[in-house]
C-alpha positions, 0 to 999 in steps of 0.5 A, spaced: 186 226 305 180 230 304 176 231 296 176 237 293 168 239 295 170 236 302 175 241 302 171 246 300 165 244 305 169 245 311 173 252 308 166 254 308 163 252 314 170 255 317 169 263 313 162 262 316 164 261 323 169 267 322 163 271 319 159 270 325 163 271 331 166 277 326 159 280 327 157 278 334 164 283 335 163 288 331 155 289 334 157 289 342 157 296 345 163 299 347 166 299 354 164 306 357 169 310 362 166 311 368 163 316 369 167 321 373 164 324 381 161 330 382 164 334 386 162 342 389 167 345 394 162 350 397 164 357 402 165 363 401 171 367 399 176 363 403 173 358 397 172 363 393 178 369 392 184 366 391 182 359 394 188 356 391 187 350 397 182 347 391 187 347 386 192 344 391 186 338 393 186 337 386 193 337 385 193 332 391 188 327 388 192 327 382 198 324 384 194 319 388 191 317 382 183 320 384 184 322 376 176 320 376 173 326 378 170 333 377 170 339 381 162 342 379 160 349 381 156 355 377 163 359 379 171 359 375 177 362 378 179 361 371 186 358 373 187 365 379 191 360 383 197 361 378 200 354 382 204 352 377 199 345 375 193 345 372 188 344 376 179 344 376 177 352 376 170 351 377 167 351 385 161 355 388 164 360 393 163 366 394 166 371 397 161 375 402 156 370 404 154 367 410 151 359 412 144 364 414 144 368 409 145 362 403 140 358 407 133 364 409 134 366 402 134 359 398 140 360 394 144 353 394 138 349 390 139 352 383 147 352 384 145 343 386 140 343 380 146 346 376 153 342 379 149 334 380 154 334 385 156 327 388 160 329 394 160 337 397 167 340 401 164 345 406 167 351 409 162 355 410 160 360 417 166 365 417 162 371 416 156 369 421 161 369 425 162 377 424 159 382 429 157 378 434 149 378 431 147 370 430 146 365 436 149 358 435 143 355 435 141 358 429 147 358 425 146 350 425 138 350 423 142 355 417 146 348 416 141 343 419 137 347 411 143 346 407 144 339 407 136 338 407 137 341 400 142 336 398 140 331 399 133 333 395 138 333 390 141 328 390 139 323 395 146 320 396 151 326 397 157 325 400 158 331 405 165 333 408 164 339 413 169 343 415 170 346 423 172 352 420 179 356 420 180 361 426 180 368 426 183 373 430 181 378 436 184 384 432 179 382 427 173 381 431 173 381 438 168 377 439 169 372 433 174 367 436 170 366 441 164 364 437 168 360 433 170 355 438 163 355 440 160 354 433 166 349 431 165 345 438 158 344 437 158 341 430 161 333 433 154 332 436 150 336 430 153 332 424 152 325 428 145 327 430 144 328 421 149 324 418 145 318 415 149 310 412 145 313 406 147 320 406 153 322 411 156 327 413 164 327 415 167 333 418 173 335 417 177 339 423 180 345 420 182 348 427 187 345 428 193 347 426 192 354 423 194 359 427 191 365 423 197 370 425 202 365 421 198 362 416 194 369 413 196 374 409 190 379 412 189 376 418 183 373 415 184 369 408 190 364 408 196 365 405 200 359 400 202 355 407 195 356 409 192 354 404 195 348 403 194 346 410 187 347 408 188 342 402 191 337 407 186 336 411 180 335 406 185 331 403 185 323 406 177 326 408 175 326 402 180 319 399 177 315 403 170 318 402 172 317 394 174 310 396 168 308 399 169 308 406 166 314 411 170 317 417 165 317 423 162 324 424 168 326 430 173 332 431 175 337 434 174 344 436 181 347 440 181 353 442 186 360 439 187 366 437 186 367 429 182 369 424 178 368 418 173 371 411 168 377 412 161 379 414 154 375 413 151 375 406 144 373 403 141 376 397 143 376 390 148 382 386 146 387 382 149 389 376 153 395 374 158 400 370 164 396 367 169 401 364 175 399 360 182 402 361 188 401 357 185 395 353 183 391 360 175 391 362 171 390 369 165 389 371 163 391 379 156 388 382 153 390 388 148 386 392 146 387 401 148 381 403 144 382 410 142 388 414 140 389 422 137 396 426 140 402 422 147 397 419 148 393 413 153 388 410 154 389 403 159 386 397 162 388 391 164 382 385 169 384 381 169 380 374 174 381 368 170 382 363 175 382 358 179 378 354 187 380 358 188 379 364 188 385 368 193 387 374 189 392 378 183 394 379 178 400 382 171 400 383 167 407 386 160 408 388 155 414 389 151 413 396 144 417 396 142 416 403 148 417 407 151 411 408 157 409 410 162 405 411 165 403 418 169 397 416 171 392 409 175 387 407 178 384 401 179 392 399 183 398 400 176 402 402 175 410 402 169 414 404 169 422 402 162 424 402 158 419 399 162 417 395 167 410 396 172 408 393 174 399 393 181 398 390 185 392 390 189 388 395 196 385 393 192 378 393 186 380 389 189 385 383 190 381 378 184 376 374 184 371 368 179 373 364 173 370 367 175 371 373 172 375 378 174 376 385 170 380 391 170 385 397 165 386 403 164 392 408 159 393 413 156 401 413 151 405 417 145 407 413 138 411 416 133 405 417 129 408 412 133 407 405 137 404 403 138 405 394 143 400 392 148 405 388 151 404 380 157 401 381 163 404 376 169 399 375 176 401 372 182 396 370 189 396 367 
């Protein structure tokens, strides 16, 4: 039987032990959650625009348990895909941009600095195909420069590069053959540039994609086409997220079809933004590239209001006799020097803050190509 003094001493010792344990428990730092993997979708209007392969891919990843991810980029579609489920809006898709233009103008480094991606998903090069102006070797040189810039930003970056979806001969008579040549050159290019630290995975977006069936305009995918793109990206990305990287092999198989538009590059020039019926939009104009007596232009339309707009019109007037000869992502008419561009069925609805773009080819006098002011009206 313990004496009262002995019992008191035992209680004091026990309480002291508990106090020390509690102190250590409180002092130990809380375990932090793993940092999300940052994934940048990089491309042209097939990635921007309606770009719903991104939403579909995000959804597939979430359902499969890849929830600790973050799509990153300086552009947001504002939820414009409207797939019926939540997804990450962020991306680095720029309508009308080309790989050669992005590389020549060093546009990628600031995008990378802002986004800090761990993985880059690339569907780029469609706009480089237009008009048979750019040799395949030049396109591959541009891709090599872009990969170098990605690795300068993050030496451990994982890169998934697409063999791009096809284009129809009706849209561009020379483009189908150019795409086959480009896609066929990518496996050797990737094999020569991949490293253990920063592997390059090829994603075959060509095989099984029929532009006559899987696009809404012979250029941009419809829901079926976007789903096919997501289905091709998913297994390759899942393997990278799971810690394994497929070997850089894929195949290009000819078949007629079509994809995005011409080739861009320059920085945008701001324009006007009237309002109509409570809706508001702004538009920016830029010359993406020019050669001889021709050039390629792009206009980006953004919903600058708080409400969703259902239609938009962009109007600008040339001062140097420029004439639009071909366009995409908008219904364009020209009367004299004035060009009027109206949305098409798939890009008229823009949520607040969302944007879309359209492009065109035009002729000029090869001595002056002044940038016009664009007036945007919305409803």
